[in-house]
C-alpha positions as CSV (number, residue, x, y, z in Angstrom):
1,Q,-21.6,-11.1,20.0
2,K,-23.4,-12.9,17.2
3,V,-20.5,-12.6,14.8
4,G,-18.1,-14.0,17.5
5,D,-20.5,-17.0,18.0
6,F,-20.7,-17.5,14.3
7,M,-16.9,-17.4,13.8
8,E,-16.5,-19.9,16.7
9,K,-19.0,-22.3,15.2
10,L,-17.4,-21.9,11.8
11,T,-13.9,-22.6,13.0
12,D,-15.0,-25.6,15.0
13,T,-17.0,-27.0,12.1
14,L,-14.2,-26.6,9.6
15,F,-11.4,-27.5,12.0
16,I,-9.7,-24.1,11.6
17,P,-7.2,-23.2,14.3
18,P,-8.3,-20.3,16.4
19,A,-5.3,-18.2,15.4
20,V,-6.3,-18.1,11.7
21,P,-9.3,-15.6,12.2
22,K,-7.1,-13.5,14.5
23,I,-4.3,-13.4,11.8
24,G,-7.0,-12.5,9.2
25,K,-8.3,-9.7,11.4
26,V,-4.8,-8.3,11.8
27,A,-4.2,-8.5,8.0
28,L,-7.4,-6.7,7.3
29,I,-6.5,-3.9,9.7
30,L,-3.0,-3.6,8.2
31,C,-4.5,-3.4,4.7
32,F,-7.0,-0.7,5.7
33,S,-4.4,1.2,7.6
34,A,-1.9,1.0,4.7
35,H,-4.6,2.3,2.3
36,F,-5.6,5.2,4.5
37,V,-2.0,6.3,5.3
38,G,-1.0,5.8,1.6
39,C,-3.8,8.1,0.5
40,I,-2.9,10.7,3.0
41,W,0.8,10.5,1.9
42,F,-0.3,11.1,-1.7
43,A,-2.7,13.9,-0.8
44,V,0.0,15.8,1.2
45,A,2.4,15.6,-1.8
46,F,-0.4,16.4,-4.4
47,Y,-1.7,19.5,-2.6
48,Q,1.7,21.1,-1.9
49,P,2.3,24.5,-3.6
50,Q,4.2,24.3,-6.8
51,S,7.2,26.1,-5.2
52,Q,7.8,23.1,-2.9
53,T,9.4,19.9,-4.3
54,T,7.6,16.6,-3.3
55,W,8.2,13.0,-3.9
56,L,5.8,13.3,-6.9
57,D,8.3,15.6,-8.5
58,V,11.5,13.7,-7.8
59,Y,10.7,10.0,-7.0
60,E,11.7,7.8,-9.9
61,T,9.7,4.6,-10.1
62,D,12.8,2.5,-11.2
63,K,11.6,2.7,-14.8
64,I,8.5,0.5,-14.1
65,D,5.0,1.6,-14.8
66,I,2.3,-0.5,-13.2
67,T,-1.0,-0.5,-15.1
68,P,-4.2,-2.5,-14.4
69,D,-4.1,-4.1,-17.8
70,H,-0.5,-5.1,-17.8
71,L,0.7,-5.7,-14.3
72,I,4.2,-4.5,-15.0
73,E,5.3,-2.6,-18.1
74,F,8.9,-1.4,-18.4
75,E,9.4,2.1,-19.7
76,Q,12.0,4.8,-19.9
77,S,12.6,7.0,-16.8
78,V,9.1,7.6,-15.4
79,F,8.5,10.1,-12.6
80,A,5.6,9.6,-10.2
81,E,4.2,12.9,-11.3
82,D,3.8,11.6,-14.9
83,A,2.7,8.1,-14.0
84,N,-0.9,6.9,-14.1
85,A,-3.1,7.0,-11.0
86,F,-2.8,3.3,-10.4
87,S,1.0,3.5,-10.4
88,Q,0.9,6.5,-8.0
89,Y,-1.5,4.5,-5.7
90,V,0.8,1.5,-5.6
91,T,3.8,3.7,-4.9
92,S,2.0,5.4,-2.0
93,L,0.7,2.0,-0.7
94,Y,4.2,0.6,-0.9
95,W,5.6,3.5,1.1
96,S,3.0,3.1,3.8
97,L,3.5,-0.6,4.1
98,A,7.3,-0.2,4.2
99,T,6.9,2.5,6.9
100,M,4.5,0.4,9.0
101,T,6.2,-3.0,8.8
102,T,10.0,-2.4,8.5
103,V,12.8,-0.7,10.4
104,G,14.3,1.1,7.4
105,Y,14.2,1.7,3.7
106,G,16.9,-0.5,2.2
107,D,15.8,0.1,-1.4
108,V,15.7,3.9,-1.2
109,K,18.7,5.7,-2.6
110,A,20.0,8.9,-1.1
């Protein structure tokens, strides 16, 4: 109740439309959900037995390796299994966001 009262006073004081905090709340829920589902997606692939092929074995990251220091660094053919942890996280996060927010995967090749 106190947080709601505070947000109401803040939006009235700063002349923020009432829809803005609601949109922010939805965005935060979407980000948390995407992180959670992306981590589960990665864990399922990571802990599969070696005899089963997963997306970590076959998914090619379109020759782009994402590193924290250099946002995008082009390389030769990089498989997700060999990519750094940040690149694997971004790939998992992208998959979860695409799954939750779109109808299909237009960029995924058969």
